[in-house]
BALOBA-1460 file (C-alpha; in Angstrom, 3 decimals):
// residues 409
<rec num="1" residu="x" x="96.545" y="73.758" z="102.755"/>
<rec num="2" residu="x" x="96.857" y="74.258" z="98.959"/>
<rec num="3" residu="x" x="93.739" y="72.985" z="96.982"/>
<rec num="4" residu="x" x="93.709" y="71.747" z="93.310"/>
<rec num="5" residu="x" x="90.778" y="73.551" z="91.431"/>
<rec num="6" residu="x" x="89.289" y="70.159" z="90.098"/>
<rec num="7" residu="x" x="89.175" y="68.687" z="93.902"/>
<rec num="8" residu="x" x="85.710" y="67.490" z="95.272"/>
<rec num="9" residu="x" x="84.632" y="69.870" z="97.859"/>
<rec num="10" residu="x" x="82.432" y="68.598" z="100.659"/>
<rec num="11" residu="x" x="79.038" y="69.264" z="101.343"/>
<rec num="12" residu="x" x="77.532" y="70.977" z="104.463"/>
<rec num="13" residu="x" x="73.690" y="70.541" z="104.869"/>
<rec num="14" residu="x" x="73.531" y="74.245" z="106.614"/>
<rec num="15" residu="x" x="69.958" y="73.679" z="106.234"/>
<rec num="16" residu="x" x="69.951" y="71.452" z="109.204"/>
<rec num="17" residu="x" x="68.561" y="73.006" z="112.577"/>
<rec num="18" residu="x" x="71.234" y="71.000" z="114.353"/>
<rec num="19" residu="x" x="73.963" y="72.094" z="111.812"/>
<rec num="20" residu="x" x="76.744" y="74.195" z="113.649"/>
<rec num="21" residu="x" x="79.273" y="76.474" z="112.141"/>
<rec num="22" residu="x" x="81.453" y="75.671" z="114.948"/>
<rec num="23" residu="x" x="81.489" y="71.878" z="114.470"/>
<rec num="24" residu="x" x="84.578" y="69.700" z="113.693"/>
<rec num="25" residu="x" x="82.524" y="68.659" z="110.688"/>
<rec num="26" residu="x" x="83.234" y="72.425" z="109.556"/>
<rec num="27" residu="x" x="86.720" y="72.444" z="110.350"/>
<rec num="28" residu="x" x="87.552" y="69.208" z="108.874"/>
<rec num="29" residu="x" x="86.051" y="70.698" z="105.729"/>
<rec num="30" residu="x" x="87.959" y="73.627" z="105.821"/>
<rec num="31" residu="x" x="91.108" y="71.063" z="106.046"/>
<rec num="32" residu="x" x="90.047" y="69.515" z="102.828"/>
<rec num="33" residu="x" x="89.175" y="72.519" z="100.892"/>
<rec num="34" residu="x" x="88.771" y="76.406" z="100.932"/>
<rec num="35" residu="x" x="85.129" y="76.048" z="100.409"/>
<rec num="36" residu="x" x="82.163" y="73.998" z="100.640"/>
<rec num="37" residu="x" x="78.998" y="73.308" z="98.648"/>
<rec num="38" residu="x" x="75.501" y="73.918" z="100.423"/>
<rec num="39" residu="x" x="72.253" y="73.772" z="99.541"/>
<rec num="40" residu="x" x="72.246" y="77.818" z="99.090"/>
<rec num="41" residu="x" x="74.970" y="77.727" z="97.337"/>
<rec num="42" residu="x" x="78.968" y="78.080" z="98.337"/>
<rec num="43" residu="x" x="80.406" y="78.367" z="102.017"/>
<rec num="44" residu="x" x="83.787" y="79.755" z="102.192"/>
<rec num="45" residu="x" x="86.000" y="78.624" z="105.137"/>
<rec num="46" residu="x" x="89.279" y="79.924" z="105.175"/>
<rec num="47" residu="x" x="90.408" y="83.316" z="106.146"/>
<rec num="48" residu="x" x="92.656" y="84.203" z="103.138"/>
<rec num="49" residu="x" x="89.655" y="83.819" z="100.599"/>
<rec num="50" residu="x" x="86.979" y="85.199" z="102.955"/>
<rec num="51" residu="x" x="89.099" y="88.424" z="103.019"/>
<rec num="52" residu="x" x="89.453" y="88.743" z="99.558"/>
<rec num="53" residu="x" x="85.677" y="87.810" z="98.443"/>
<rec num="54" residu="x" x="84.430" y="90.001" z="100.996"/>
<rec num="55" residu="x" x="85.434" y="93.094" z="98.922"/>
<rec num="56" residu="x" x="85.323" y="91.458" z="95.529"/>
<rec num="57" residu="x" x="84.355" y="93.605" z="92.913"/>
<rec num="58" residu="x" x="82.041" y="90.912" z="91.330"/>
<rec num="59" residu="x" x="80.151" y="90.529" z="94.680"/>
<rec num="60" residu="x" x="77.150" y="92.369" z="96.387"/>
<rec num="61" residu="x" x="75.817" y="92.118" z="99.506"/>
<rec num="62" residu="x" x="73.787" y="89.070" z="99.497"/>
<rec num="63" residu="x" x="71.754" y="88.411" z="102.369"/>
<rec num="64" residu="x" x="68.783" y="90.326" z="100.699"/>
<rec num="65" residu="x" x="68.231" y="86.713" z="98.726"/>
<rec num="66" residu="x" x="67.821" y="84.834" z="102.420"/>
<rec num="67" residu="x" x="64.164" y="85.036" z="102.571"/>
<rec num="68" residu="x" x="63.690" y="83.978" z="99.027"/>
<rec num="69" residu="x" x="65.760" y="80.836" z="99.766"/>
<rec num="70" residu="x" x="62.996" y="80.189" z="102.067"/>
<rec num="71" residu="x" x="60.029" y="80.730" z="99.727"/>
<rec num="72" residu="x" x="59.532" y="84.096" z="101.505"/>
<rec num="73" residu="x" x="59.008" y="87.013" z="98.605"/>
<rec num="74" residu="x" x="56.099" y="89.212" z="99.570"/>
<rec num="75" residu="x" x="54.684" y="90.551" z="102.909"/>
<rec num="76" residu="x" x="55.586" y="92.691" z="105.562"/>
<rec num="77" residu="x" x="58.754" y="90.969" z="106.489"/>
<rec num="78" residu="x" x="59.961" y="90.668" z="102.622"/>
<rec num="79" residu="x" x="59.132" y="94.179" z="102.536"/>
<rec num="80" residu="x" x="61.099" y="95.420" z="105.171"/>
<rec num="81" residu="x" x="64.119" y="93.414" z="104.409"/>
<rec num="82" residu="x" x="64.235" y="94.707" z="101.016"/>
<rec num="83" residu="x" x="64.548" y="98.374" z="102.395"/>
<rec num="84" residu="x" x="67.342" y="97.842" z="104.474"/>
<rec num="85" residu="x" x="70.617" y="100.028" z="103.973"/>
<rec num="86" residu="x" x="72.671" y="96.670" z="104.045"/>
<rec num="87" residu="x" x="70.752" y="95.444" z="101.087"/>
<rec num="88" residu="x" x="70.965" y="98.460" z="98.942"/>
<rec num="89" residu="x" x="73.673" y="98.964" z="96.453"/>
<rec num="90" residu="x" x="75.336" y="101.839" z="94.587"/>
<rec num="91" residu="x" x="74.384" y="105.547" z="94.784"/>
<rec num="92" residu="x" x="71.670" y="104.656" z="97.039"/>
<rec num="93" residu="x" x="73.776" y="102.967" z="99.239"/>
<rec num="94" residu="x" x="76.449" y="105.506" z="99.658"/>
<rec num="95" residu="x" x="73.737" y="108.152" z="100.341"/>
<rec num="96" residu="x" x="72.002" y="106.214" z="102.827"/>
<rec num="97" residu="x" x="75.398" y="105.627" z="104.706"/>
<rec num="98" residu="x" x="76.364" y="109.351" z="104.362"/>
<rec num="99" residu="x" x="72.969" y="110.571" z="106.254"/>
<rec num="100" residu="x" x="72.959" y="107.951" z="108.791"/>
<rec num="101" residu="x" x="76.884" y="108.246" z="109.792"/>
<rec num="102" residu="x" x="77.024" y="111.162" z="111.798"/>
<rec num="103" residu="x" x="74.466" y="109.542" z="114.286"/>
<rec num="104" residu="x" x="77.070" y="107.087" z="115.098"/>
<rec num="105" residu="x" x="80.383" y="108.989" z="115.558"/>
<rec num="106" residu="x" x="82.669" y="108.315" z="118.047"/>
<rec num="107" residu="x" x="81.804" y="111.649" z="119.771"/>
<rec num="108" residu="x" x="78.269" y="110.624" z="120.177"/>
<rec num="109" residu="x" x="79.039" y="107.636" z="121.628"/>
<rec num="110" residu="x" x="81.712" y="108.345" z="124.052"/>
<rec num="111" residu="x" x="79.587" y="110.858" z="125.266"/>
<rec num="112" residu="x" x="76.888" y="108.023" z="126.633"/>
<rec num="113" residu="x" x="79.674" y="106.199" z="127.906"/>
<rec num="114" residu="x" x="78.860" y="107.248" z="131.687"/>
<rec num="115" residu="x" x="75.378" y="106.154" z="131.050"/>
<rec num="116" residu="x" x="76.621" y="102.462" z="129.899"/>
<rec num="117" residu="x" x="78.587" y="102.456" z="132.739"/>
<rec num="118" residu="x" x="75.758" y="102.857" z="135.169"/>
<rec num="119" residu="x" x="73.564" y="100.370" z="133.642"/>
<rec num="120" residu="x" x="76.002" y="97.774" z="134.301"/>
<rec num="121" residu="x" x="76.584" y="98.816" z="137.757"/>
<rec num="122" residu="x" x="73.290" y="98.302" z="138.586"/>
<rec num="123" residu="x" x="72.588" y="94.919" z="136.865"/>
<rec num="124" residu="x" x="75.629" y="93.531" z="138.148"/>
<rec num="125" residu="x" x="74.556" y="95.029" z="141.332"/>
<rec num="126" residu="x" x="71.335" y="93.377" z="141.537"/>
<rec num="127" residu="x" x="72.688" y="89.562" z="141.372"/>
<rec num="128" residu="x" x="76.304" y="89.766" z="142.477"/>
<rec num="129" residu="x" x="75.802" y="89.035" z="146.261"/>
<rec num="130" residu="x" x="73.860" y="85.829" z="145.053"/>
<rec num="131" residu="x" x="76.812" y="84.163" z="143.576"/>
<rec num="132" residu="x" x="74.620" y="83.246" z="140.523"/>
<rec num="133" residu="x" x="72.650" y="84.479" z="137.658"/>
<rec num="134" residu="x" x="70.881" y="83.623" z="134.633"/>
<rec num="135" residu="x" x="73.183" y="86.090" z="132.684"/>
<rec num="136" residu="x" x="71.245" y="86.391" z="129.478"/>
<rec num="137" residu="x" x="67.905" y="87.079" z="131.350"/>
<rec num="138" residu="x" x="69.648" y="89.110" z="134.191"/>
<rec num="139" residu="x" x="72.463" y="90.974" z="132.211"/>
<rec num="140" residu="x" x="72.792" y="90.595" z="128.513"/>
<rec num="141" residu="x" x="69.243" y="91.147" z="127.541"/>
<rec num="142" residu="x" x="68.334" y="94.280" z="129.679"/>
<rec num="143" residu="x" x="71.628" y="95.837" z="129.259"/>
<rec num="144" residu="x" x="71.663" y="95.659" z="125.217"/>
<rec num="145" residu="x" x="67.795" y="96.751" z="125.404"/>
<rec num="146" residu="x" x="68.563" y="99.836" z="128.097"/>
<rec num="147" residu="x" x="71.522" y="100.937" z="125.596"/>
<rec num="148" residu="x" x="69.199" y="100.784" z="122.727"/>
<rec num="149" residu="x" x="66.639" y="102.952" z="124.831"/>
<rec num="150" residu="x" x="69.644" y="105.377" z="125.542"/>
<rec num="151" residu="x" x="70.291" y="105.612" z="122.104"/>
<rec num="152" residu="x" x="66.844" y="106.668" z="120.783"/>
<rec num="153" residu="x" x="66.234" y="108.781" z="123.812"/>
<rec num="154" residu="x" x="63.391" y="106.861" z="125.097"/>
<rec num="155" residu="x" x="62.603" y="105.756" z="128.608"/>
<rec num="156" residu="x" x="65.087" y="102.657" z="129.969"/>
<rec num="157" residu="x" x="61.745" y="101.281" z="131.804"/>
<rec num="158" residu="x" x="60.654" y="100.364" z="128.070"/>
<rec num="159" residu="x" x="63.631" y="97.878" z="127.420"/>
<rec num="160" residu="x" x="61.212" y="94.968" z="127.746"/>
<rec num="161" residu="x" x="58.964" y="96.034" z="124.461"/>
<rec num="162" residu="x" x="62.109" y="96.493" z="122.524"/>
<rec num="163" residu="x" x="63.845" y="93.021" z="123.919"/>
<rec num="164" residu="x" x="60.717" y="91.330" z="123.469"/>
<rec num="165" residu="x" x="59.712" y="92.189" z="119.564"/>
<rec num="166" residu="x" x="63.691" y="92.469" z="118.518"/>
<rec num="167" residu="x" x="64.238" y="88.648" z="119.872"/>
<rec num="168" residu="x" x="60.980" y="87.656" z="117.897"/>
<rec num="169" residu="x" x="62.636" y="89.338" z="114.657"/>
<rec num="170" residu="x" x="66.031" y="87.700" z="115.311"/>
<rec num="171" residu="x" x="64.182" y="84.371" z="114.072"/>
<rec num="172" residu="x" x="64.200" y="85.732" z="110.656"/>
<rec num="173" residu="x" x="67.938" y="85.444" z="110.651"/>
<rec num="174" residu="x" x="67.574" y="81.318" z="111.098"/>
<rec num="175" residu="x" x="67.021" y="78.493" z="109.006"/>
<rec num="176" residu="x" x="63.345" y="77.742" z="110.460"/>
<rec num="177" residu="x" x="62.448" y="81.516" z="109.556"/>
<rec num="178" residu="x" x="59.397" y="80.390" z="107.462"/>
<rec num="179" residu="x" x="57.911" y="78.178" z="110.464"/>
<rec num="180" residu="x" x="58.248" y="81.236" z="112.504"/>
<rec num="181" residu="x" x="56.998" y="84.053" z="109.912"/>
<rec num="182" residu="x" x="53.910" y="84.963" z="111.873"/>
<rec num="183" residu="x" x="55.603" y="85.382" z="114.846"/>
<rec num="184" residu="x" x="57.806" y="87.649" z="113.269"/>
<rec num="185" residu="x" x="55.715" y="89.806" z="111.336"/>
<rec num="186" residu="x" x="53.463" y="90.601" z="114.447"/>
<rec num="187" residu="x" x="56.608" y="91.869" z="115.835"/>
<rec num="188" residu="x" x="57.888" y="93.875" z="113.299"/>
<rec num="189" residu="x" x="54.467" y="95.234" z="112.786"/>
<rec num="190" residu="x" x="54.836" y="96.309" z="116.561"/>
<rec num="191" residu="x" x="57.874" y="97.752" z="115.990"/>
<rec num="192" residu="x" x="56.662" y="99.954" z="113.333"/>
<rec num="193" residu="x" x="54.092" y="101.229" z="115.191"/>
<rec num="194" residu="x" x="56.506" y="101.905" z="118.345"/>
<rec num="195" residu="x" x="58.813" y="103.962" z="115.503"/>
<rec num="196" residu="x" x="56.310" y="105.697" z="113.967"/>
<rec num="197" residu="x" x="55.012" y="107.173" z="117.340"/>
<rec num="198" residu="x" x="58.745" y="107.840" z="118.147"/>
<rec num="199" residu="x" x="59.231" y="109.658" z="114.703"/>
<rec num="200" residu="x" x="56.103" y="111.677" z="115.265"/>
<rec num="201" residu="x" x="57.100" y="112.476" z="118.896"/>
<rec num="202" residu="x" x="60.700" y="113.781" z="117.912"/>
<rec num="203" residu="x" x="59.528" y="115.859" z="114.949"/>
<rec num="204" residu="x" x="57.343" y="117.873" z="117.274"/>
<rec num="205" residu="x" x="60.194" y="117.627" z="120.218"/>
<rec num="206" residu="x" x="63.428" y="117.144" z="118.901"/>
<rec num="207" residu="x" x="66.047" y="115.884" z="121.573"/>
<rec num="208" residu="x" x="69.739" y="114.844" z="121.782"/>
<rec num="209" residu="x" x="69.148" y="111.135" z="120.420"/>
<rec num="210" residu="x" x="69.763" y="109.165" z="117.853"/>
<rec num="211" residu="x" x="66.131" y="109.359" z="116.191"/>
<rec num="212" residu="x" x="66.619" y="113.131" z="116.077"/>
<rec num="213" residu="x" x="69.938" y="112.832" z="114.542"/>
<rec num="214" residu="x" x="68.188" y="110.720" z="111.630"/>
<rec num="215" residu="x" x="65.284" y="112.955" z="111.330"/>
<rec num="216" residu="x" x="67.526" y="116.054" z="110.730"/>
<rec num="217" residu="x" x="70.148" y="113.977" z="108.971"/>
<rec num="218" residu="x" x="71.069" y="115.644" z="105.141"/>
<rec num="219" residu="x" x="73.577" y="115.163" z="102.429"/>
<rec num="220" residu="x" x="73.484" y="117.800" z="99.839"/>
<rec num="221" residu="x" x="70.236" y="118.857" z="100.174"/>
<rec num="222" residu="x" x="68.677" y="115.257" z="100.491"/>
<rec num="223" residu="x" x="67.185" y="113.717" z="103.434"/>
<rec num="224" residu="x" x="65.818" y="110.207" z="104.599"/>
<rec num="225" residu="x" x="62.439" y="109.427" z="103.002"/>
<rec num="226" residu="x" x="59.644" y="108.583" z="105.542"/>
<rec num="227" residu="x" x="60.158" y="104.926" z="104.660"/>
<rec num="228" residu="x" x="63.730" y="105.018" z="104.606"/>
<rec num="229" residu="x" x="63.617" y="106.420" z="108.267"/>
<rec num="230" residu="x" x="61.106" y="104.154" z="109.295"/>
<rec num="231" residu="x" x="62.655" y="100.967" z="108.116"/>
<rec num="232" residu="x" x="66.170" y="101.937" z="109.225"/>
<rec num="233" residu="x" x="65.001" y="103.150" z="112.850"/>
<rec num="234" residu="x" x="63.137" y="99.392" z="113.247"/>
<rec num="235" residu="x" x="66.501" y="97.718" z="111.796"/>
<rec num="236" residu="x" x="68.800" y="99.817" z="114.171"/>
<rec num="237" residu="x" x="66.322" y="98.608" z="117.382"/>
<rec num="238" residu="x" x="67.071" y="95.121" z="116.131"/>
<rec num="239" residu="x" x="70.107" y="94.779" z="114.975"/>
<rec num="240" residu="x" x="71.318" y="96.779" z="117.977"/>
<rec num="241" residu="x" x="69.981" y="94.876" z="120.750"/>
<rec num="242" residu="x" x="70.033" y="91.224" z="118.865"/>
<rec num="243" residu="x" x="74.017" y="91.648" z="118.421"/>
<rec num="244" residu="x" x="74.645" y="93.039" z="121.679"/>
<rec num="245" residu="x" x="72.736" y="90.588" z="123.601"/>
<rec num="246" residu="x" x="73.894" y="87.242" z="121.654"/>
<rec num="247" residu="x" x="77.563" y="88.589" z="121.912"/>
<rec num="248" residu="x" x="77.832" y="89.184" z="125.316"/>
<rec num="249" residu="x" x="76.411" y="85.661" z="125.807"/>
<rec num="250" residu="x" x="78.772" y="84.198" z="123.640"/>
<rec num="251" residu="x" x="81.759" y="86.261" z="125.289"/>
<rec num="252" residu="x" x="80.793" y="84.668" z="128.512"/>
<rec num="253" residu="x" x="80.500" y="80.988" z="127.587"/>
<rec num="254" residu="x" x="83.892" y="81.592" z="126.217"/>
<rec num="255" residu="x" x="85.778" y="82.932" z="129.136"/>
<rec num="256" residu="x" x="83.947" y="80.290" z="131.204"/>
<rec num="257" residu="x" x="85.794" y="77.882" z="128.857"/>
<rec num="258" residu="x" x="89.049" y="80.164" z="129.490"/>
<rec num="259" residu="x" x="89.074" y="81.072" z="133.293"/>
<rec num="260" residu="x" x="92.889" y="82.396" z="132.638"/>
<rec num="261" residu="x" x="91.648" y="85.045" z="130.287"/>
<rec num="262" residu="x" x="88.859" y="86.104" z="132.609"/>
<rec num="263" residu="x" x="91.234" y="86.778" z="135.384"/>
<rec num="264" residu="x" x="93.516" y="88.914" z="132.968"/>
<rec num="265" residu="x" x="90.803" y="90.994" z="132.294"/>
<rec num="266" residu="x" x="89.862" y="91.397" z="135.829"/>
<rec num="267" residu="x" x="93.462" y="92.540" z="136.366"/>
<rec num="268" residu="x" x="93.926" y="94.379" z="133.186"/>
<rec num="269" residu="x" x="90.706" y="96.382" z="132.410"/>
<rec num="270" residu="x" x="92.438" y="98.270" z="129.359"/>
<rec num="271" residu="x" x="92.577" y="94.664" z="127.630"/>
<rec num="272" residu="x" x="88.551" y="95.256" z="127.242"/>
<rec num="273" residu="x" x="88.653" y="96.509" z="123.539"/>
<rec num="274" residu="x" x="91.194" y="93.299" z="122.574"/>
<rec num="275" residu="x" x="89.016" y="91.041" z="124.360"/>
<rec num="276" residu="x" x="85.652" y="92.056" z="122.330"/>
<rec num="277" residu="x" x="88.060" y="91.511" z="119.224"/>
<rec num="278" residu="x" x="89.193" y="88.133" z="120.368"/>
<rec num="279" residu="x" x="85.338" y="86.894" z="121.411"/>
<rec num="280" residu="x" x="84.313" y="88.141" z="117.977"/>
<rec num="281" residu="x" x="86.976" y="86.466" z="115.957"/>
<rec num="282" residu="x" x="86.445" y="83.264" z="117.920"/>
<rec num="283" residu="x" x="82.867" y="82.866" z="118.550"/>
<rec num="284" residu="x" x="81.230" y="85.905" z="116.326"/>
<rec num="285" residu="x" x="76.948" y="85.854" z="116.937"/>
<rec num="286" residu="x" x="77.100" y="86.710" z="113.240"/>
<rec num="287" residu="x" x="77.682" y="82.985" z="111.484"/>
<rec num="288" residu="x" x="78.164" y="84.083" z="108.070"/>
<rec num="289" residu="x" x="78.607" y="87.256" z="105.956"/>
<rec num="290" residu="x" x="76.281" y="86.783" z="102.842"/>
<rec num="291" residu="x" x="77.742" y="87.704" z="99.238"/>
<rec num="292" residu="x" x="75.684" y="87.450" z="95.817"/>
<rec num="293" residu="x" x="77.686" y="87.153" z="92.305"/>
<rec num="294" residu="x" x="76.529" y="89.785" z="90.194"/>
<rec num="295" residu="x" x="78.719" y="88.253" z="87.043"/>
<rec num="296" residu="x" x="80.398" y="85.018" z="85.781"/>
<rec num="297" residu="x" x="84.109" y="85.224" z="87.187"/>
<rec num="298" residu="x" x="86.683" y="82.382" z="88.376"/>
<rec num="299" residu="x" x="87.841" y="82.632" z="91.537"/>
<rec num="300" residu="x" x="91.289" y="80.663" z="92.777"/>
<rec num="301" residu="x" x="90.411" y="78.344" z="90.301"/>
<rec num="302" residu="x" x="86.552" y="77.816" z="90.991"/>
<rec num="303" residu="x" x="84.126" y="79.040" z="88.243"/>
<rec num="304" residu="x" x="81.294" y="81.094" z="89.876"/>
<rec num="305" residu="x" x="78.304" y="81.795" z="88.228"/>
<rec num="306" residu="x" x="76.220" y="85.028" z="88.282"/>
<rec num="307" residu="x" x="73.336" y="84.670" z="90.891"/>
<rec num="308" residu="x" x="75.691" y="82.225" z="93.144"/>
<rec num="309" residu="x" x="74.864" y="82.470" z="96.987"/>
<rec num="310" residu="x" x="77.891" y="82.759" z="98.778"/>
<rec num="311" residu="x" x="78.172" y="82.437" z="102.746"/>
<rec num="312" residu="x" x="81.421" y="83.516" z="104.179"/>
<rec num="313" residu="x" x="82.087" y="81.510" z="107.576"/>
<rec num="314" residu="x" x="83.185" y="83.773" z="110.350"/>
<rec num="315" residu="x" x="84.157" y="81.559" z="112.921"/>
<rec num="316" residu="x" x="86.012" y="79.173" z="110.470"/>
<rec num="317" residu="x" x="87.825" y="81.896" z="108.867"/>
<rec num="318" residu="x" x="88.691" y="83.547" z="112.286"/>
<rec num="319" residu="x" x="89.947" y="80.234" z="113.631"/>
<rec num="320" residu="x" x="91.947" y="78.978" z="110.533"/>
<rec num="321" residu="x" x="95.371" y="77.799" z="111.535"/>
<rec num="322" residu="x" x="96.402" y="78.885" z="107.940"/>
<rec num="323" residu="x" x="95.993" y="82.376" z="108.878"/>
<rec num="324" residu="x" x="96.243" y="82.588" z="113.105"/>
<rec num="325" residu="x" x="99.223" y="80.669" z="114.334"/>
<rec num="326" residu="x" x="98.069" y="79.401" z="117.277"/>
<rec num="327" residu="x" x="94.469" y="80.262" z="117.092"/>
<rec num="328" residu="x" x="93.702" y="79.472" z="120.992"/>
<rec num="329" residu="x" x="91.624" y="82.538" z="122.529"/>
<rec num="330" residu="x" x="93.767" y="85.001" z="123.804"/>
<rec num="331" residu="x" x="92.968" y="88.492" z="124.684"/>
<rec num="332" residu="x" x="96.787" y="89.769" z="125.009"/>
<rec num="333" residu="x" x="97.728" y="88.474" z="121.407"/>
<rec num="334" residu="x" x="98.699" y="91.088" z="119.221"/>
<rec num="335" residu="x" x="99.217" y="91.802" z="115.700"/>
<rec num="336" residu="x" x="95.715" y="89.309" z="114.764"/>
<rec num="337" residu="x" x="94.233" y="90.106" z="111.542"/>
<rec num="338" residu="x" x="90.929" y="91.643" z="111.803"/>
<rec num="339" residu="x" x="87.838" y="89.579" z="112.085"/>
<rec num="340" residu="x" x="84.449" y="89.536" z="109.947"/>
<rec num="341" residu="x" x="81.720" y="89.913" z="112.608"/>
<rec num="342" residu="x" x="80.734" y="93.124" z="111.704"/>
<rec num="343" residu="x" x="81.006" y="92.370" z="107.832"/>
<rec num="344" residu="x" x="83.323" y="94.023" z="105.582"/>
<rec num="345" residu="x" x="84.105" y="96.472" z="102.533"/>
<rec num="346" residu="x" x="81.341" y="99.182" z="101.921"/>
<rec num="347" residu="x" x="78.535" y="97.191" z="104.227"/>
<rec num="348" residu="x" x="80.865" y="97.510" z="107.030"/>
<rec num="349" residu="x" x="78.567" y="97.588" z="110.264"/>
<rec num="350" residu="x" x="77.113" y="101.186" z="110.638"/>
<rec num="351" residu="x" x="76.626" y="100.532" z="114.556"/>
<rec num="352" residu="x" x="80.044" y="99.212" z="114.802"/>
<rec num="353" residu="x" x="81.334" y="101.868" z="117.334"/>
<rec num="354" residu="x" x="78.189" y="101.307" z="119.680"/>
<rec num="355" residu="x" x="78.693" y="97.602" z="119.850"/>
<rec num="356" residu="x" x="82.213" y="97.704" z="120.385"/>
<rec num="357" residu="x" x="82.019" y="100.248" z="123.146"/>
<rec num="358" residu="x" x="79.155" y="98.936" z="125.097"/>
<rec num="359" residu="x" x="80.303" y="95.378" z="125.137"/>
<rec num="360" residu="x" x="83.982" y="96.547" z="126.299"/>
<rec num="361" residu="x" x="81.998" y="98.423" z="129.361"/>
<rec num="362" residu="x" x="79.931" y="95.482" z="129.951"/>
<rec num="363" residu="x" x="82.830" y="92.673" z="130.117"/>
<rec num="364" residu="x" x="85.418" y="94.971" z="131.911"/>
<rec num="365" residu="x" x="82.666" y="95.867" z="134.565"/>
<rec num="366" residu="x" x="81.892" y="92.269" z="135.016"/>
<rec num="367" residu="x" x="85.421" y="90.935" z="135.373"/>
<rec num="368" residu="x" x="86.123" y="93.713" z="138.025"/>
<rec num="369" residu="x" x="83.127" y="92.295" z="140.273"/>
<rec num="370" residu="x" x="82.758" y="88.278" z="139.156"/>
<rec num="371" residu="x" x="85.597" y="86.281" z="139.988"/>
<rec num="372" residu="x" x="85.581" y="82.323" z="138.554"/>
<rec num="373" residu="x" x="82.382" y="82.255" z="136.282"/>
<rec num="374" residu="x" x="81.404" y="79.058" z="135.559"/>
<rec num="375" residu="x" x="78.367" y="77.002" z="134.340"/>
<rec num="376" residu="x" x="75.545" y="76.351" z="136.855"/>
<rec num="377" residu="x" x="73.284" y="74.558" z="134.804"/>
<rec num="378" residu="x" x="72.320" y="73.593" z="131.040"/>
<rec num="379" residu="x" x="72.586" y="76.642" z="128.847"/>
<rec num="380" residu="x" x="69.684" y="76.935" z="126.050"/>
<rec num="381" residu="x" x="70.701" y="77.851" z="122.703"/>
<rec num="382" residu="x" x="69.608" y="79.643" z="119.437"/>
<rec num="383" residu="x" x="70.036" y="77.645" z="116.413"/>
<rec num="384" residu="x" x="73.948" y="77.965" z="115.059"/>
<rec num="385" residu="x" x="73.072" y="79.943" z="112.006"/>
<rec num="386" residu="x" x="71.937" y="83.704" z="111.433"/>
<rec num="387" residu="x" x="72.783" y="85.465" z="114.743"/>
<rec num="388" residu="x" x="73.506" y="82.827" z="116.926"/>
<rec num="389" residu="x" x="73.996" y="82.773" z="121.045"/>
<rec num="390" residu="x" x="72.693" y="81.678" z="124.219"/>
<rec num="391" residu="x" x="69.093" y="82.049" z="124.989"/>
<rec num="392" residu="x" x="69.781" y="81.189" z="128.829"/>
<rec num="393" residu="x" x="72.971" y="80.927" z="130.329"/>
<rec num="394" residu="x" x="72.945" y="79.965" z="134.352"/>
<rec num="395" residu="x" x="76.315" y="81.048" z="135.662"/>
<rec num="396" residu="x" x="77.855" y="80.787" z="139.150"/>
<rec num="397" residu="x" x="80.974" y="82.845" z="140.336"/>
<rec num="398" residu="x" x="82.788" y="84.571" z="143.618"/>
<rec num="399" residu="x" x="82.415" y="88.062" z="144.564"/>
<rec num="400" residu="x" x="85.521" y="90.190" z="144.495"/>
<rec num="401" residu="x" x="85.518" y="91.886" z="147.569"/>
<rec num="402" residu="x" x="87.972" y="94.545" z="146.904"/>
<rec num="403" residu="x" x="86.724" y="96.098" z="143.120"/>
<rec num="404" residu="x" x="89.440" y="97.484" z="140.888"/>
<rec num="405" residu="x" x="90.786" y="101.301" z="141.185"/>
<rec num="406" residu="x" x="88.225" y="103.602" z="139.937"/>
<rec num="407" residu="x" x="85.679" y="100.997" z="139.665"/>
<rec num="408" residu="x" x="82.241" y="102.439" z="140.480"/>
<rec num="409" residu="x" x="81.103" y="98.782" z="141.517"/>
């Protein structure tokens, strides 16, 4: 699968709302060349090149230019976007991560596991006996939003507010962001107000929660500024909800297509952590990780100019036959190369432990109670760009009469 430097690369129209990063078109392009041209810049399609470019010293985090690609350079969304820890570089980025890391420690997340299990138990119990559900609305969405509520230390009953506004902001990740801008900015303003009230409350009444941890965070005498705290909190609400909801939907769609893997998970809940990683390798909600060239450089025979946007395609890399001998979905596989669903390098996702933990719990508890999940109607999907996944996923299933030993179901 080697590629001569002067070969003509394919072109992928990623701006088309109907474009899919998981399509045969992309897979054929991967066979022809390690990269493709797009209207945004370059799309990198093979695992080896993605793995090297995601940490390349001539690249920086590139999604900060996403809105500019769509003519959005000012306003509430543009201002919030510029303040993300994900979009800050150098010493400022290091400072922000050092201040925020303690709130996402393994100890802090492990202490919440019983509460995550309680949510999953309650939600599954609400529909299990019916033998069917609309998975996104009845499980994935309330589960993801209630997990965020627990992290923030707010009543779980407020999950619908978090979910509705976060789902609207998620439209900013897709290629139709400009069409949805008014809706996105209304939702963003509401989450800002919510965050402001929450911060004000925790300054007066600290609690054992993430918000208090961020307010009290300090490193070498430095603290998060008010703007950094506010921007980060809104990002955490949105990102934590959107990613988990979508990824759970993608996981269930995969298991419907691979019933033998679901049966394995139901019989061996210890495979839960591996199942999360395998789902994210094959079908990550993060369709691409973005980088931007900070200077001119040559990579694998290709001259890349400073300012070039480079999209590293997660699914294409994760299913690359050149990197995965037998790239089929298999939760028992060992020695897999790491996936890119949480990014890579210095911008690796801060909340990855939360996401890995809550998805592990959700999938293993679902598998204990629900057997033979299958499609029970037409799914409705988000565009296959930005953060993708099903919006509606009707499922039917059988109910396990005898839960696994130790199960709380």
